[in-house]
Structure formats: structure tokens, C-alpha cells
C-alpha positions in Angstrom: 11.8 -32.1 14.9 12.1 -34.3 18.0 9.2 -35.0 20.5 9.5 -36.3 24.0 6.5 -37.9 25.6 6.5 -38.6 29.3 4.2 -40.9 31.3 3.9 -42.5 34.7 3.4 -39.6 37.0 0.6 -39.5 39.6 -0.3 -39.4 43.3 1.4 -41.8 45.7 1.8 -42.0 49.5 5.1 -41.4 51.2 7.2 -44.6 50.9 5.6 -45.6 47.7 7.0 -46.0 44.2 6.4 -44.6 40.7 8.1 -45.3 37.4 8.4 -42.5 34.9 8.9 -43.2 31.2 10.0 -40.8 28.4 10.0 -41.8 24.7 11.7 -39.7 22.1 10.5 -39.7 18.5 10.9 -37.8 15.3 14.1 -36.8 13.4 16.6 -38.7 15.6 20.0 -39.6 14.3 21.8 -40.0 17.7 20.9 -39.4 21.3 23.7 -38.5 23.6 22.6 -37.9 27.2 19.1 -38.4 28.5 17.8 -37.4 31.9 15.2 -36.0 34.3 14.8 -32.7 35.9 12.1 -31.6 38.4 10.6 -28.3 39.4 8.6 -27.7 42.6 6.3 -24.8 42.9 8.2 -21.5 43.3 11.5 -23.2 42.7 13.9 -23.5 39.8 14.2 -26.6 37.7 16.9 -28.9 39.0 18.6 -32.0 37.7 17.5 -35.3 39.2 19.4 -37.9 37.2 21.2 -38.2 33.9 22.4 -41.2 31.9 24.8 -41.2 28.9 24.5 -43.2 25.8 27.1 -45.6 27.3 25.1 -46.1 30.5 27.0 -43.9 32.9 24.7 -42.4 35.5 24.7 -39.4 37.9 22.2 -38.4 40.5 21.5 -35.5 42.8 22.4 -36.4 46.3 18.9 -36.3 47.6 17.7 -39.2 45.4 20.8 -41.4 45.6 19.8 -44.9 46.7 16.1 -44.3 46.0 15.9 -43.4 42.3 17.3 -45.4 39.4 17.6 -44.0 35.9 17.9 -46.4 32.9 17.4 -46.2 29.1 16.5 -48.5 26.2 18.5 -47.2 23.3 16.6 -49.3 20.8 13.4 -47.6 21.9 14.9 -44.1 22.5 13.3 -44.3 25.9 14.5 -43.2 29.3 13.1 -44.4 32.6 13.1 -43.2 36.2 12.3 -45.7 38.9 11.4 -43.8 42.1 11.2 -45.8 45.3 10.8 -44.7 48.9 9.2 -41.5 47.8 9.1 -38.5 50.1 6.8 -35.5 50.1 9.7 -33.3 49.1 9.9 -35.3 45.9 6.7 -33.6 44.8 7.3 -31.7 41.6 6.7 -31.6 37.9 9.2 -34.0 36.3 10.7 -33.2 32.9 12.7 -35.5 30.8 15.3 -34.2 28.3 17.4 -35.7 25.5 20.5 -34.3 23.9 19.9 -35.2 20.2 21.7 -34.5 17.0 24.5 -35.4 14.6 27.7 -33.5 15.0 25.8 -30.6 16.6 23.5 -31.6 19.5 20.5 -29.9 20.9 18.5 -30.4 24.1 14.8 -31.3 23.8 12.3 -31.3 26.6 9.1 -33.2 27.4 6.0 -31.5 28.5 6.3 -32.5 32.2 4.5 -35.0 34.4 3.2 -34.2 37.9 4.4 -36.4 40.8 2.7 -35.8 44.1 3.7 -37.5 47.2 1.3 -37.3 50.2 2.5 -37.6 53.8 
């Protein structure tokens, strides 16, 4: 079994910054991609950013230039540095990791609330 534990959410004013962390633990042989999704009230869960095991990254257009995803493979941890936050960034942020050996499965964190006040 694999567990993902997120931390770093909270309340911040518009223009501020937050850094989210997500550590994977348990029966981990290999982690492929790791990333972050977010879900605002009444909306679907959408991809925010993803990073491969080799360090390639991809972002949704709305966060490009403001958010930076990174990972520490030795610690099985993924980070999301969020700068210049806007009220529309308010959501529950979920991390995920694609974990396995030969066959890979997606695992999810419990979610962390990010609230940006105007």
C-alpha cells in the first residue's frame, strides 16, 4: 500500500505565496509521474501541474509563470511553489503519484485546502 501525505495549505491574501508538499510512503518500488490537481467547490478536479521522474514538467495555462512544481526523488516528495496567488486559485489541492513496478497505479493524497482572499 502507498500513502501520500500533503501539507502546506492555508489562507493567504491575493499576491501571496504558499508551498505545498506531498510525501509518498509505503510499498514503493518506483514512482513515475507525480503531480497536483485542484478542485474548487462545484467544479471538477483539474490538473494543475505534473512532473516526470526525469524532471520534465507541464502546467495548466492559468498557473504558468506563477507556480513551480519540483520533486525530490530520494525523499519520494513532490512540491508545488505557488506565487502571486489569486482568489481563483482557491481550491482543495490533491497530490498524486503514479507508482509501481511494470504495472503502475495512481495514488492520491487526502487534499489540502488553499484559500486566497481578495
